[in-house]
C-alpha positions in Angstrom: -30.4 2.4 -11.6 -27.8 2.8 -14.2 -24.9 2.8 -15.0 -24.1 -0.3 -13.0 -21.3 -2.8 -12.6 -22.4 -6.3 -12.0 -19.9 -8.6 -10.3 -20.2 -12.4 -10.7 -18.6 -13.5 -7.4 -18.7 -17.2 -8.4 -16.5 -16.5 -11.4 -14.2 -14.3 -9.2 -13.9 -17.1 -6.7 -13.1 -19.5 -9.5 -10.3 -17.2 -10.6 -8.9 -16.8 -7.1 -8.8 -20.6 -6.5 -7.1 -21.3 -9.9 -4.4 -18.7 -9.4 -3.9 -19.6 -5.8 -3.3 -23.2 -6.7 -0.9 -22.3 -9.5 1.1 -20.1 -7.1 1.0 -22.7 -4.3 2.4 -25.3 -6.6 5.4 -23.0 -7.1 5.7 -22.2 -3.3 4.6 -18.6 -3.9 2.4 -16.8 -1.4 -0.1 -14.3 -2.7 -0.7 -10.8 -1.5 -4.1 -10.1 -3.1 -4.4 -6.5 -4.3 -7.8 -4.9 -3.5 -7.3 -1.4 -5.0 -9.3 -2.0 -8.2 -12.5 -2.3 -6.2 -11.6 0.2 -3.5 -11.1 -2.3 -0.8 -14.7 -3.4 -0.8 -14.9 -6.0 2.0 -17.4 -8.1 0.1 -14.9 -8.7 -2.7 -11.9 -8.9 -0.4 -13.7 -11.7 1.4 -13.9 -13.6 -1.9 -10.1 -13.5 -2.0 -9.9 -14.9 1.5 -12.5 -17.6 0.6 -10.2 -18.6 -2.3 -7.3 -19.3 0.0 -5.5 -16.0 0.2 -4.3 -14.9 3.6 -2.7 -11.5 2.8 -4.6 -8.4 1.4 -2.8 -5.4 0.0 -3.8 -1.9 -1.1 -2.2 1.4 -2.1 -4.7 3.5 -0.2 -5.0 3.6 3.6 -8.7 4.4 3.2 -9.2 1.0 1.6 -7.3 -0.8 4.3 -9.6 0.9 6.8 -12.6 -0.5 5.0 -11.2 -4.0 5.4 -10.2 -3.5 9.1 -12.5 -6.3 10.3 -11.3 -8.9 7.8 -9.0 -11.6 9.3 -5.9 -11.2 7.1 -2.5 -9.6 7.2 -2.8 -6.2 5.5 0.0 -4.5 3.4 0.2 -0.9 2.4 1.5 -1.2 -1.2 2.3 2.4 -2.0 5.3 4.0 -0.3 3.8 5.7 2.8 3.5 9.4 3.2 5.0 10.6 6.4 1.9 12.6 7.1 -0.3 9.4 7.1 2.0 7.5 9.6 -0.7 7.4 12.3 -3.1 5.5 10.0 -0.4 3.4 8.3 0.4 1.9 11.7 -3.2 1.7 12.7 -4.6 -0.1 9.6 -1.6 -1.8 7.9 0.4 -4.6 9.4 3.1 -4.2 6.7 4.3 -1.3 4.5 6.6 -1.2 1.5 9.3 1.5 2.0 12.2 3.1 0.3 13.0 6.2 2.5 14.8 6.0 5.8 13.2 9.3 6.9 9.7 7.8 6.5 10.8 4.6 8.3 11.9 6.6 11.3 8.5 8.4 11.4 6.8 4.9 11.4 9.1 3.8 14.2 8.1 6.7 16.4 4.4 6.2 15.6 4.4 2.4 16.2 6.0 3.1 19.5 3.2 5.5 20.4 0.6 3.0 19.4 2.4 0.1 21.3 2.6 -1.9 18.1 5.2 -3.6 16.0 5.0 -2.6 12.3 6.6 -4.7 9.6 8.8 -3.2 6.9 9.6 -4.5 3.4 12.4 -2.6 1.7 11.9 -2.0 -2.0 14.7 -2.4 -4.6 14.4 -0.8 -8.0 15.5 -3.5 -10.5 15.0 -1.3 -13.6 11.4 -0.1 -13.9 12.5 3.2 -12.3 9.5 3.6 -10.1 9.9 3.1 -6.4 12.9 1.4 -4.6 16.6 1.8 -3.9 18.9 1.9 -6.8 21.9 2.0 -4.4 21.7 -1.4 -2.8 24.4 -0.6 -0.3 22.0 2.2 0.9 19.2 -0.4 1.1 21.4 -2.6 3.4 22.4 0.3 5.5 18.7 1.1 6.0 18.1 -2.5 6.8 20.8 -2.4 9.5 19.2 0.6 11.1 15.7 -1.0 11.1 16.9 -4.1 12.8 18.0 -1.8 15.8 14.5 -0.3 16.1 12.2 -1.6 18.8 8.8 -1.0 17.2 9.6 -2.1 13.6 10.3 -5.5 12.2 12.4 -5.8 9.1 10.1 -8.3 7.2 12.0 -8.7 3.9 12.6 -7.1 0.5 10.5 -6.5 -2.6 10.5 -5.1 -6.1 8.1 -3.8 -8.7 8.3 -4.2 -12.5 6.0 -3.6 -15.5 4.1 -0.7 -14.0 5.9 2.5 -15.1 8.6 1.7 -17.7 7.1 -1.8 -18.4 10.4 -3.6 -17.9 9.7 -7.3 -17.7 10.7 -9.4 -14.8 13.4 -12.0 -15.6 15.3 -14.7 -13.7 18.5 -12.5 -13.5 16.7 -9.6 -11.9 14.9 -11.8 -9.3 18.2 -13.6 -8.5 19.5 -10.2 -7.6 16.5 -9.7 -5.4 17.2 -13.1 -3.8 20.8 -12.1 -3.1 19.6 -8.8 -1.4 17.2 -10.9 0.7 20.1 -13.1 1.9 22.0 -10.0 2.9 19.0 -8.7 4.8 18.5 -12.0 6.6 22.2 -12.0 7.6 21.6 -8.5 9.0 18.7 -9.9 11.2 15.8 -9.3 8.9 12.9 -11.5 7.7 12.7 -13.8 4.6 9.8 -12.3 2.7 10.9 -11.8 -0.9 8.1 -10.1 -2.9 9.0 -10.5 -6.6 6.4 -8.2 -8.3 2.9 -8.4 -9.6 0.8 -10.2 -12.2 3.5 -9.6 -14.8 5.7 -12.2 -12.9 3.1 -14.9 -13.4 4.4 -15.9 -16.8 7.9 -16.3 -15.5 6.6 -18.4 -12.7 4.8 -20.7 -15.1 8.0 -21.2 -17.0 9.9 -22.1 -13.8 12.0 -18.9 -14.1 11.5 -17.6 -10.5 14.4 -18.3 -8.2 13.6 -20.5 -5.1 14.1 -17.6 -2.7 11.3 -15.5 -4.1 8.2 -16.4 -2.1 5.6 -13.7 -2.7 3.7 -12.0 -5.5 1.4 -9.1 -5.2 -1.5 -10.0 -7.5 -4.6 -8.0 -8.6 -5.2 -8.4 -12.4 -4.4 -12.2 -12.4 -7.0 -12.8 -9.6 -9.7 -10.5 -10.9 -9.5 -11.2 -14.6 -7.3 -14.4 -14.9 -4.7 -12.4 -16.9 -0.9 -12.4 -16.6 0.5 -9.0 -17.5 3.8 -9.7 -19.2 2.2 -10.9 -22.4 -1.5 -10.0 -21.6 -2.6 -13.6 -21.9 -5.5 -15.2 -20.0 -4.7 -18.1 -17.8 -6.3 -21.5 -18.3 -9.5 -22.2 -16.3 -10.1 -18.5 -15.5 -12.9 -16.1 -16.4 -12.3 -12.7 -17.9 -15.9 -11.5 -17.6 -16.5 -11.4 -13.8 -17.1 -7.6 -14.1 -19.8 -6.4 -16.5 -20.9 -2.8 -17.0 -24.5 -1.9 -17.9 -25.2 1.5 -19.4 -28.4 3.0 -20.6 -29.0 4.5 -24.0 -30.1 8.2 -23.8 -30.0 9.0 -27.6 -30.0 7.0 -30.8 -29.9 8.7 -34.2 -28.5 8.3 -37.7 -25.7 10.8 -38.1 -22.7 11.4 -40.4 -19.6 9.5 -39.3 -17.5 12.6 -40.0 -18.1 15.9 -38.1 -18.5 19.2 -40.0 -16.8 22.4 -39.2 -13.3 23.3 -38.0 -11.9 20.6 -35.8 -9.8 21.7 -32.8 -7.7 19.7 -30.3 -9.2 17.4 -27.6 -8.6 17.6 -23.8 -5.2 16.0 -24.3 -4.0 18.6 -26.8 -4.4 16.3 -29.8 -6.5 16.8 -32.9 -8.8 13.8 -33.4 -9.0 12.0 -36.8 -12.3 10.7 -38.2 -12.9 8.2 -41.0 -15.8 8.9 -43.3 -18.0 5.8 -43.3 -21.1 7.6 -44.4 -24.2 7.9 -42.3 -24.3 5.5 -39.3 -26.6 4.8 -36.4 -25.1 6.2 -33.3 -26.1 5.6 -29.7 -25.2 7.6 -26.7 -25.0 6.0 -23.2 -25.1 8.0 -20.0 -21.6 7.3 -18.8 -18.2 8.7 -19.7 -14.5 9.1 -19.0 -15.2 10.2 -15.5 -16.6 6.7 -14.8 -14.8 4.3 -17.1 -11.6 3.8 -19.2 -12.8 3.3 -22.8 -9.5 1.7 -23.8 -10.0 -1.3 -21.5 -13.6 -2.2 -22.1 -15.5 -3.8 -24.9 -19.2 -4.3 -25.8 -20.6 -7.8 -25.4 -22.6 -7.2 -28.6 -20.0 -7.9 -31.3 -21.9 -5.6 -33.7 -21.3 -2.5 -31.7 -18.2 -0.3 -32.2 -17.1 1.8 -29.3 -16.2 5.1 -30.9 -15.1 7.1 -27.9 -16.3 9.2 -25.0 -16.4 12.6 -23.5 -16.5 13.0 -19.7 -20.2 12.1 -19.5 -21.2 10.6 -22.9 -20.2 7.2 -24.3 -20.5 7.2 -28.1 -21.3 3.9 -29.9 -21.9 2.9 -33.5 -24.7 0.3 -33.5 -25.2 0.2 -37.3 -24.0 -3.4 -37.7 -25.7 -4.9 -34.6 -28.3 -7.6 -35.1 -30.2 -6.0 -32.3 -32.5 -3.1 -32.7 -31.7 -0.6 -29.9 -34.0 2.1 -28.6 -33.7 4.9 -26.0 -33.8 3.3 -22.5 -32.2 0.0 -23.6 -29.2 -1.3 -21.8 -25.8 -2.0 -23.4 -23.4 -4.4 -21.6 -19.6 -4.2 -21.6 -16.9 -6.5 -20.4 -14.5 -4.5 -18.3 -10.7 -4.7 -18.1 -8.7 -3.6 -15.1 -8.6 0.1 -15.5 -12.2 0.4 -16.7 -13.3 -1.6 -13.7 -11.1 0.4 -11.3 -12.5 3.7 -12.5 -16.1 2.4 -12.4 -15.6 1.2 -8.8 -14.1 4.6 -7.9 -17.0 6.5 -9.4 -19.8 7.3 -7.0 -22.1 7.6 -10.0 -21.8 3.9 -10.9 -23.9 1.5 -9.0 -22.5 -1.8 -7.8 -24.3 -5.1 -7.8 -23.1 -8.5 -6.6 -24.4 -12.0 -7.4 
């Protein structure tokens, strides 16, 4: 059945091994981020087969799916106090920036007779999560050290996700200094220096010695570092392929007729008049994929856009002759693949 995402697990494993070896060479441990594929245990196991020993996800439901996998598990999004029961149950570690939430986790860990590990997040400029007042971070650290059901595991930061501020040596040296203060207060030495955007800095020996962990998703899945959007050597960018079925194919004007209104985002679309063109519609849309991070494998196809349920293609320049019922294949990027894995209407196939 279609639409369908096909996953080449051999290519994925090749990516994981390549990135793992790169990080190991720089004494960096990987927390492999599983949120793109919804914590699917089959793909998380590929991460483990490639050498990774820590799995991380932003959703508790995904960590629950991976409950039986032998790995340390991190909750990557700041916990909601209302989900504390499941945070302690399914996550060994959580990233935190609110003392109030930490206290709730302490109480819940005590109830469950567990020791839950805490990484305190510092905001180094991206203005997403984390302490901006670093004295407040250290005061929180001092309080955690006194708690009997929590373990202060270390510190972390996140960059290039909201404001797209790049990681640099100076910022990570600051994180390293915070780590030394946390260790002096009785905490652990985990220093998590960001995500796939930090890979480029690592390859240029720009990461301070004290930074020992990166939380990687895109680099493992697509072989891409996110600072400059470059693919790493000896990695595969096409481990995830979408197959969609054509439901209509007709010659149509390339410019609509009638008064044009605004789209769902409040913007008026602009169309270039290229004359009459052959258009194909595939049975998939924005509900299932992100059209901005996918591309047809057929170089003669132009992806024109999509509504919620229809993907519009210009196949005029293709060397192939398409008919209704034919399958069009697309290479997926991170957000297109994430939306496809989240959609219940997209089948998943592994080989």
